[in-house]
C-alpha positions, 0 to 999 in steps of 0.5 A, a space after each residue: 355611085 354608079 361604080 360601086 354596084 354589082 348587078 346580081 340574078 337570078 331569082 333565089 340570089 336575088 330572093 335573098 339579098 331582098 331578104 337581108 337587111 344588110 345588103 343595101 339594094 339599089 334597084 329591083 329589075 324585072 321582066 314584064 313577061 314574067 308570069 304572076 306568080 307568089 315569088 314575084 310578088 314577094 319579091 315586089 313587096 320586099 322591095 316596097 317595104 324597103 323602098 326600093 326602086 322597080 323596074 319593069 323591062 322587056 326580055 332583051 332589056 333586062 338580058 343586057 342589064 343582068 348580060 346573062 339571059 339564060 340564067 337571070 329568070 327574068 330577075 336582077 338587082 343591083 346591090 351597093 358595095 361602097 368597097 367595089 370601086 376602080 382601082 384609079 380611085 385608090 392607087 394614089 389613096 393606099 399608102 406605099 409603105 411596106 405594110 400594104 399588101 394587095 392580092 392581085 388575081 391573073 386567069 383565075 375563072 372559077 366562081 367558087 375560087 374567087 368567091 372564097 379568095 375574097 372571103 379570105 383577103 375580106 377576113 385578112 391584114 390585106 389591103 385589097 383584091 385587084 380583080 381584072 375584067 379580062 381572063 377572070 371569072 365576073 361577079 356573079 351569083 356563085 361567086 356571091 355565094 361563095 364569099 358567104 356574103 363577104 363580098 359586100 364588105 370587100 374592098 375590091 379594085 377593078 380593072 380592065 386588064 391586070 398589066 395595065 393596072 400593076 404598071 400604074 402601082 408601080 409607078 406610085 411606088 409599089 412592087 409586084 411578087 409573083 407567085 410561082 411554085 418554081 421559085 427559090 425564094 419562099 413567102 416566108 422568107 419574103 421581107 418586103 421593103 415597100 408596098 407589094 402586090 401579090 400575084 396568083 395565076 391560073 392553077 393550070 398555066 400560071 400568071 401570063 407572059 404580060 404579068 411575069 414581065 412586070 415581077 419585081 420577085 417570084 414566090 413559093 409556098 414551101 410544101 411538104 411530101 412531094 405536094 406540088 400545088 395548092 388550090 388558088 383559094 388556099 394559096 390567096 389565104 396563105 399569102 393574105 394572112 402571113 405576117 409581113 
């Protein structure tokens, strides 16, 4: 159960989810040092009305929960996301048939880009987003806002290290296709013969050497009029929605 929790921090983000009945909140965390205010009183009232557990902490304890003491403003909450799980729980459940499609990120550090990618993947035929903790932006209020709330509906498979996760998926019959602007084969020409993980890298540096070594295919997005690259969120949307 606790693996499906995302911790959100900050008064505005927490206030928004507290007021949204579609968001399943497990626990509200408040710093004991918070000054009495209408905002904090409203949070307590909303949590009580929704039968959400309220926990009071010292400032240092709350900092360990939010992992961002400079921006948590003395407030954090744990949100239930049923589709947020460790990849090891899903790898054997996902079909290795050619129609299975995952999107993986390598070195995508911009929170707005991550949020927009989550939104596109969730809306598309893609089955899930593979998101490593190492080298990518973490789930934050900025990411949640950029996802337009779709993160609560998203299938997100988290992993510590992308290369290790890709290796595990390959052992289960998946293939890895890395997006590379220099590749000769276009995504529109690619015909998958088995389940595929499409990897998008950092806009400046591309994918890491460890991930490149695992690539079965390198694919490009054909562009016109001398345009050399696309924003990674736009590229992710194109890959997520392309017909297979």
